[in-house]
C-alpha positions as a LaTeX table, in Angstrom:
\begin{tabular}{lrrr}
\hline
Residue & $x$ (\AA) & $y$ (\AA) & $z$ (\AA) \\
\hline
Met1 & $-28.57$ & $-37.78$ & 18.83 \\
Pro2 & $-26.06$ & $-40.60$ & 18.62 \\
Leu3 & $-24.52$ & $-41.66$ & 21.51 \\
Lys4 & $-20.77$ & $-41.14$ & 22.76 \\
Ser5 & $-18.40$ & $-44.08$ & 22.10 \\
Pro6 & $-19.77$ & $-47.16$ & 23.99 \\
Lys7 & $-17.61$ & $-49.72$ & 24.85 \\
Ile8 & $-17.96$ & $-52.35$ & 22.48 \\
Gly9 & $-20.32$ & $-55.00$ & 23.72 \\
Ser10 & $-21.96$ & $-53.22$ & 26.10 \\
Ser11 & $-25.40$ & $-52.67$ & 26.67 \\
Ile12 & $-27.44$ & $-50.19$ & 27.03 \\
Ile13 & $-30.88$ & $-49.36$ & 28.32 \\
Ser14 & $-33.83$ & $-46.93$ & 29.38 \\
Pro15 & $-35.76$ & $-46.39$ & 32.40 \\
Leu16 & $-38.98$ & $-47.92$ & 30.41 \\
Val17 & $-36.60$ & $-51.20$ & 30.20 \\
Glu18 & $-35.93$ & $-50.81$ & 34.10 \\
Leu19 & $-39.87$ & $-50.22$ & 34.68 \\
Glu20 & $-40.65$ & $-53.71$ & 32.67 \\
Cys21 & $-38.23$ & $-55.64$ & 34.34 \\
Leu22 & $-39.35$ & $-54.97$ & 37.42 \\
Val23 & $-43.14$ & $-55.44$ & 37.38 \\
Val24 & $-43.04$ & $-59.19$ & 38.04 \\
Pro25 & $-40.84$ & $-59.21$ & 40.98 \\
Leu26 & $-41.97$ & $-56.53$ & 42.35 \\
Arg27 & $-45.93$ & $-57.97$ & 42.22 \\
Asn28 & $-44.63$ & $-61.05$ & 43.17 \\
Gly29 & $-42.46$ & $-59.66$ & 46.38 \\
Asn30 & $-39.33$ & $-61.79$ & 45.06 \\
Pro31 & $-36.47$ & $-59.37$ & 46.47 \\
Ser32 & $-33.77$ & $-61.66$ & 45.03 \\
Ile33 & $-34.95$ & $-61.08$ & 41.59 \\
Ile34 & $-35.43$ & $-57.29$ & 41.92 \\
Gln35 & $-31.68$ & $-57.22$ & 43.61 \\
Arg36 & $-30.46$ & $-59.29$ & 40.54 \\
Tyr37 & $-32.15$ & $-57.09$ & 38.17 \\
Glu38 & $-30.97$ & $-53.66$ & 39.48 \\
Ser39 & $-27.45$ & $-55.23$ & 40.01 \\
Phe40 & $-27.05$ & $-55.34$ & 36.41 \\
Phe41 & $-29.19$ & $-52.52$ & 35.65 \\
Gln42 & $-26.19$ & $-50.55$ & 37.41 \\
Gln43 & $-23.50$ & $-52.42$ & 34.81 \\
Gln44 & $-25.14$ & $-50.63$ & 31.93 \\
Ile45 & $-25.26$ & $-47.17$ & 29.90 \\
Ser46 & $-28.92$ & $-45.60$ & 31.35 \\
Leu47 & $-30.56$ & $-43.09$ & 28.44 \\
Asp48 & $-32.08$ & $-40.13$ & 29.02 \\
Ile49 & $-35.78$ & $-40.03$ & 27.52 \\
Glu50 & $-36.04$ & $-36.40$ & 26.60 \\
Pro51 & $-39.17$ & $-34.62$ & 25.89 \\
Ser52 & $-39.02$ & $-34.99$ & 21.88 \\
Ile53 & $-38.69$ & $-38.83$ & 22.48 \\
Tyr54 & $-42.11$ & $-38.52$ & 23.79 \\
Arg55 & $-43.74$ & $-36.56$ & 20.97 \\
Phe56 & $-42.09$ & $-38.83$ & 17.85 \\
Ala57 & $-43.47$ & $-42.35$ & 20.51 \\
Ala58 & $-46.45$ & $-40.69$ & 19.93 \\
Glu59 & $-46.28$ & $-40.44$ & 16.10 \\
Leu60 & $-45.10$ & $-44.01$ & 16.04 \\
Arg61 & $-47.73$ & $-44.94$ & 18.30 \\
Ser62 & $-50.02$ & $-43.11$ & 15.87 \\
Arg63 & $-48.83$ & $-44.17$ & 12.99 \\
His64 & $-48.29$ & $-48.11$ & 13.31 \\
Arg65 & $-50.96$ & $-48.74$ & 16.13 \\
Leu66 & $-48.26$ & $-49.65$ & 18.97 \\
Lys67 & $-48.66$ & $-49.46$ & 22.23 \\
Thr68 & $-46.62$ & $-46.69$ & 24.32 \\
Pro69 & $-44.04$ & $-48.68$ & 25.86 \\
Asp70 & $-43.24$ & $-49.97$ & 22.13 \\
Ala71 & $-43.75$ & $-46.58$ & 20.51 \\
Leu72 & $-41.03$ & $-45.64$ & 23.53 \\
His73 & $-38.71$ & $-48.12$ & 23.13 \\
Leu74 & $-38.39$ & $-47.40$ & 19.07 \\
Ala75 & $-38.49$ & $-43.49$ & 20.03 \\
Ile76 & $-35.54$ & $-44.52$ & 22.33 \\
Ala77 & $-33.44$ & $-46.26$ & 19.86 \\
His78 & $-34.12$ & $-44.04$ & 17.00 \\
His79 & $-33.11$ & $-40.68$ & 19.16 \\
Tyr80 & $-30.13$ & $-41.85$ & 20.05 \\
Glu81 & $-29.25$ & $-43.80$ & 16.56 \\
Cys82 & $-29.30$ & $-47.71$ & 18.00 \\
Val83 & $-27.78$ & $-50.34$ & 16.01 \\
Glu84 & $-29.58$ & $-52.64$ & 17.14 \\
Leu85 & $-32.52$ & $-52.91$ & 19.33 \\
Trp86 & $-33.20$ & $-56.44$ & 21.45 \\
Thr87 & $-36.76$ & $-57.53$ & 21.81 \\
Asn88 & $-38.61$ & $-60.13$ & 22.21 \\
Asp89 & $-41.61$ & $-58.62$ & 20.68 \\
His90 & $-41.86$ & $-59.54$ & 17.23 \\
Arg91 & $-44.33$ & $-56.82$ & 16.02 \\
Leu92 & $-41.70$ & $-54.50$ & 16.06 \\
His93 & $-39.95$ & $-54.76$ & 12.85 \\
Glu94 & $-42.37$ & $-53.34$ & 11.09 \\
Ala95 & $-42.29$ & $-49.71$ & 12.76 \\
Ala96 & $-38.89$ & $-50.00$ & 13.54 \\
Thr97 & $-36.16$ & $-47.62$ & 11.45 \\
His98 & $-33.06$ & $-49.98$ & 12.28 \\
Asn99 & $-32.25$ & $-53.27$ & 13.22 \\
Val100 & $-34.52$ & $-55.00$ & 15.64 \\
Ile101 & $-33.21$ & $-58.31$ & 16.87 \\
Asn102 & $-35.66$ & $-60.73$ & 18.28 \\
Val103 & $-33.75$ & $-62.54$ & 20.77 \\
Leu104 & $-36.67$ & $-65.29$ & 21.22 \\
Ser105 & $-36.39$ & $-65.91$ & 17.46 \\
Gly106 & $-34.61$ & $-69.08$ & 17.92 \\
Leu107 & $-36.32$ & $-70.54$ & 21.43 \\
Gln108 & $-39.18$ & $-73.43$ & 20.38 \\
Thr109 & $-42.41$ & $-72.31$ & 22.10 \\
\hline
\end{tabular}
């Protein structure tokens, strides 16, 4: 199910992105970072995770030996026919059915 006319330049996230971003600031008790994330999330388009997405994520997980969150990210992007999936995980390229953009690929470690 493709998205209906998102604004050019807009970011699209799922509740899973929110969950993953908030874990460390919540663990560390950092309310200012939590507030900054929440402000950011409110400015984004948030996608629902429909039941069929979980089934496809299970298929991706079994086929590509992905962790559950990674499989869900890919399944959500596939379901909504996202043009790009931004990540910092190079392992998602193999299982992706669309363009995976590694946002950290140009950084030196």
